[in-house]
C-alpha positions in Angstrom: 66.4 10.8 44.6 66.5 8.8 47.6 70.6 9.6 48.0 69.5 13.1 48.0 67.1 12.5 51.0 69.6 10.5 53.1 72.7 12.5 52.3 71.2 16.1 52.6 69.2 15.6 55.7 66.7 18.8 55.8 67.9 20.3 52.5 67.8 16.9 50.9 64.2 16.3 52.1 63.1 19.6 51.0 64.6 19.0 47.3 63.1 15.6 47.3 59.5 16.9 47.8 60.2 19.8 45.6 61.2 17.6 42.7 58.2 15.3 43.5 56.1 18.4 43.3 57.5 19.3 39.9 57.0 16.0 38.5 53.6 15.7 39.7 52.9 19.1 38.1 54.4 18.3 35.0 52.3 15.1 34.7 49.1 17.3 35.5 50.1 19.5 32.4 50.8 16.7 30.2 47.3 15.3 31.4 45.7 18.6 30.4 47.3 18.9 27.1 46.0 15.4 26.3 42.4 16.4 27.6 42.5 19.5 25.3 43.7 17.3 22.3 40.8 15.1 22.8 38.3 17.7 23.2 39.6 19.3 19.8 39.4 16.0 18.0 35.9 15.6 19.4 35.1 19.2 18.3 36.2 18.3 14.6 34.2 15.2 14.5 31.2 16.7 15.7 31.7 19.8 13.2 32.1 17.5 10.4 29.1 15.3 11.4 26.8 18.4 11.6 28.1 19.5 8.1 27.5 16.6 6.5 23.8 16.3 7.9 23.6 20.4 7.1 24.6 19.8 3.5 22.5 16.9 3.0 19.6 18.9 4.3 20.1 21.8 2.1 20.3 19.8 -1.0 17.0 18.6 -0.1 15.4 21.7 0.8 17.2 24.0 -2.0 16.2 21.2 -4.8 12.7 20.5 -3.4 11.7 24.2 -3.3 14.1 25.7 -6.1 13.2 29.5 -6.3 14.8 32.5 -7.9 16.5 33.0 -4.2 18.5 30.1 -5.0 22.5 31.2 -4.4 25.4 29.0 -4.3 26.1 30.4 -1.0 23.2 28.1 -0.1 26.3 25.5 0.3 28.6 27.2 2.5 30.5 26.1 5.8 27.6 26.9 8.4 28.4 23.9 10.4 25.8 23.5 13.5 24.0 26.9 12.9 23.3 26.0 9.4 21.9 22.8 10.8 19.6 24.6 13.3 18.4 26.7 10.6 17.6 24.3 7.9 15.7 22.1 10.6 13.8 25.1 11.7 13.2 27.2 8.5 12.0 24.1 5.8 10.1 26.7 3.8 13.1 28.9 2.7 16.6 27.8 1.1 19.4 27.4 3.3 21.6 30.5 3.7 24.9 30.9 4.9 25.1 31.9 8.6 28.9 32.2 9.1 
């Protein structure tokens, strides 16, 4: 790259800074992709923790207060909303929200 700077004069200088800018943009794009991947992994981790807690709470709520409105849909993939639902409404069995 330094040869281009000395051999080309002004054109070499422009090409050098253009390639440098292109390299920086590529590194920024790779960093952004890495950040998105890490956020996706964090989302999966938090989703499965919330699902595990919601499943445990739904087991406690459903079997402590077994009633006629108990359905197999009480154990569905509700995630964070099911966790919030089961924490706020302990007098009814957990329902699928999603």
